[in-house]
Residue frames as qw, qx, qy, qz and C-alpha x, y, z in Angstrom:
[[0.240, 0.253, -0.935, 0.061, 18.82, 13.37, 4.94],
 [0.767, -0.305, -0.301, -0.478, 16.27, 10.73, 5.87],
 [0.249, -0.458, 0.756, -0.397, 16.70, 9.27, 9.34],
 [0.109, 0.027, -0.993, -0.043, 15.94, 5.64, 10.20],
 [0.258, 0.379, 0.710, -0.534, 12.54, 6.32, 11.79],
 [0.459, 0.543, -0.075, -0.699, 11.33, 8.11, 8.67],
 [0.298, 0.319, -0.825, -0.360, 12.59, 5.24, 6.52],
 [0.041, 0.138, 0.967, -0.212, 10.68, 2.73, 8.68],
 [0.365, 0.492, 0.433, -0.662, 7.51, 4.82, 8.49],
 [0.444, 0.510, -0.371, -0.636, 7.73, 5.13, 4.71],
 [0.199, 0.187, -0.946, -0.176, 8.37, 1.40, 4.33],
 [0.181, 0.266, 0.855, -0.406, 5.42, 0.53, 6.57],
 [0.440, 0.560, 0.222, -0.666, 3.02, 2.80, 4.68],
 [0.377, 0.496, -0.558, -0.547, 4.28, 1.89, 1.21],
 [0.256, 0.126, -0.949, -0.137, 4.39, -1.89, 1.58],
 [0.067, 0.235, 0.868, -0.433, 1.67, -2.30, 4.21],
 [0.346, 0.600, 0.436, -0.574, -0.93, -0.06, 2.59],
 [0.351, 0.635, -0.292, -0.623, -0.11, 1.22, -0.89],
 [0.280, 0.316, -0.852, -0.309, 1.04, -2.14, -2.30],
 [0.049, 0.057, 0.973, -0.219, -0.84, -4.61, -0.06],
 [0.408, 0.345, 0.474, -0.699, -4.38, -3.17, 0.01],
 [0.620, 0.430, -0.240, -0.611, -5.23, -3.43, -3.71],
 [0.377, 0.299, -0.865, -0.141, -3.60, -6.86, -4.01],
 [0.118, 0.052, 0.895, -0.427, -5.35, -8.35, -0.97],
 [0.504, 0.406, 0.390, -0.655, -8.75, -7.21, -2.26],
 [0.334, 0.377, -0.641, -0.580, -8.12, -8.80, -5.67],
 [0.906, 0.058, 0.041, -0.417, -10.11, -11.77, -7.00],
 [0.746, 0.416, -0.512, 0.090, -6.95, -13.63, -8.00],
 [0.856, -0.507, -0.039, 0.095, -5.48, -15.93, -5.36],
 [0.752, 0.164, -0.034, 0.637, -2.00, -15.30, -6.75],
 [0.091, 0.665, -0.019, 0.741, -2.42, -11.53, -6.36],
 [0.637, -0.708, -0.026, -0.303, -3.66, -12.03, -2.78],
 [0.900, -0.185, -0.095, 0.383, -0.54, -14.10, -2.07],
 [0.492, 0.340, -0.053, 0.800, 1.65, -11.19, -3.16],
 [0.267, -0.730, -0.083, -0.624, -0.58, -8.80, -1.19],
 [0.805, -0.588, -0.072, -0.029, -0.13, -10.79, 2.02],
 [0.799, 0.019, -0.066, 0.597, 3.61, -10.93, 1.35],
 [0.200, 0.551, -0.006, 0.810, 3.72, -7.13, 0.97],
 [0.549, -0.719, -0.110, -0.411, 1.60, -6.82, 4.11],
 [0.879, -0.364, -0.122, 0.282, 4.13, -8.94, 6.01],
 [0.591, 0.239, -0.041, 0.769, 7.00, -6.76, 4.78],
 [0.099, -0.655, -0.058, -0.747, 5.18, -3.54, 5.70],
 [0.732, -0.633, -0.150, -0.201, 4.26, -4.99, 9.05],
 [0.830, -0.124, -0.166, 0.518, 7.90, -5.83, 9.70],
 [0.273, 0.444, -0.048, 0.852, 8.79, -2.17, 9.14],
 [0.441, -0.665, -0.107, -0.593, 6.01, -1.12, 11.52],
 [0.865, -0.440, -0.223, 0.093, 7.08, -3.63, 14.17],
 [0.665, 0.082, -0.167, 0.723, 10.67, -2.37, 14.07],
 [0.002, -0.543, -0.015, -0.839, 9.40, 1.19, 14.43],
 [0.647, -0.624, -0.181, -0.399, 7.11, 0.34, 17.35],
 [0.862, -0.303, -0.225, 0.339, 9.84, -1.52, 19.21],
 [0.494, 0.269, -0.111, 0.819, 12.30, 1.34, 18.63],
 [0.183, -0.517, 0.007, -0.836, 9.82, 3.85, 20.05],
 [0.043, -0.012, -0.855, 0.516, 8.86, 1.51, 22.94],
 [0.601, -0.009, -0.031, -0.798, 5.21, 1.39, 21.88],
 [0.146, -0.156, 0.972, -0.100, 4.56, -2.04, 23.36],
 [0.563, 0.398, 0.576, -0.438, 0.79, -2.18, 22.78],
 [0.569, 0.682, -0.196, -0.415, 1.31, -1.26, 19.14],
 [0.084, 0.479, -0.865, -0.124, 4.08, -3.87, 18.96],
 [0.411, 0.105, 0.871, -0.246, 1.57, -6.49, 20.09],
 [0.611, 0.611, 0.247, -0.439, -0.83, -5.31, 17.39],
 [0.365, 0.680, -0.550, -0.318, 1.97, -5.55, 14.81],
 [0.157, -0.254, 0.954, -0.027, 2.73, -9.09, 15.95],
 [0.566, 0.355, 0.645, -0.370, -0.95, -9.99, 15.54],
 [0.595, 0.709, -0.034, -0.376, -1.05, -8.62, 11.99],
 [0.108, 0.586, -0.781, -0.188, 2.24, -10.37, 11.25],
 [0.365, 0.002, 0.921, -0.136, 0.68, -13.69, 12.25],
 [0.592, 0.566, 0.426, -0.384, -2.42, -12.91, 10.16],
 [0.433, 0.735, -0.371, -0.366, -0.28, -12.09, 7.11],
 [0.066, -0.368, 0.924, 0.082, 1.67, -15.35, 7.52],
 [0.505, 0.271, 0.767, -0.287, -1.69, -17.15, 7.72],
 [0.566, 0.705, 0.088, -0.418, -2.76, -15.43, 4.50],
 [0.213, 0.638, -0.688, -0.273, 0.50, -16.36, 2.78],
 [0.256, -0.141, 0.954, -0.070, 0.06, -19.97, 3.87],
 [0.550, 0.437, 0.615, -0.358, -3.59, -20.13, 2.74],
 [0.562, 0.763, -0.009, -0.318, -2.89, -18.64, -0.70],
 [0.210, -0.599, 0.705, 0.317, 0.41, -20.41, -1.37],
 [0.625, 0.187, 0.753, 0.086, -1.34, -23.21, -3.29],
 [0.508, 0.827, 0.179, -0.163, -2.17, -20.71, -6.06],
 [0.071, 0.827, -0.520, -0.202, 1.52, -20.01, -6.57],
 [0.473, -0.256, 0.838, 0.095, 2.32, -23.73, -6.49],
 [0.666, 0.496, 0.551, -0.081, -0.29, -24.35, -9.21],
 [0.414, 0.893, -0.066, -0.167, 1.30, -21.75, -11.47],
 [0.290, -0.629, 0.674, 0.256, 4.75, -23.38, -11.31],
 [0.591, 0.384, -0.593, -0.389, 5.72, -25.59, -14.27],
 [0.923, -0.196, 0.225, -0.241, 4.83, -29.25, -13.77],
 [0.356, -0.496, 0.753, 0.247, 7.60, -31.88, -13.91],
 [0.552, 0.369, -0.556, -0.500, 7.93, -33.88, -17.11],
 [0.493, 0.033, -0.869, 0.044, 8.36, -37.18, -15.27],
 [0.668, -0.584, -0.172, -0.427, 5.83, -38.17, -12.66],
 [0.118, -0.594, 0.695, -0.387, 7.45, -38.69, -9.26],
 [0.831, -0.138, 0.394, -0.367, 5.43, -41.92, -8.83],
 [0.856, 0.440, -0.267, -0.053, 7.35, -43.67, -11.65],
 [0.800, -0.471, 0.294, 0.228, 10.06, -46.07, -10.49],
 [0.376, 0.846, -0.356, -0.128, 13.22, -44.82, -12.25],
 [0.093, -0.541, 0.835, -0.036, 15.66, -47.40, -10.81],
 [0.815, 0.052, -0.443, -0.369, 14.88, -50.87, -12.25],
 [0.643, 0.073, -0.731, 0.218, 14.95, -53.90, -10.00],
 [0.028, -0.162, 0.602, -0.781, 13.82, -52.29, -6.77]]
């Protein structure tokens, strides 16, 4: 049986390294967005583990990398917005006559 600490360790390594590293180093901004999202998820696992084991210096490091992954998500989010379908009607058009 897998205990909770082992589950947190596996989640941190899988999402924070195995999934995130190749995506963050990609040329595509969309792939980097998903890489930073995976990094945030893996970092959340690591932060929970560090707090559970009372590793406060490592918890501070996890918080730093959490902030950096949120920054990366925010900086690359425009690539995901560009890939969404555009509306058929421009929002600048006045739909209600007489206003």
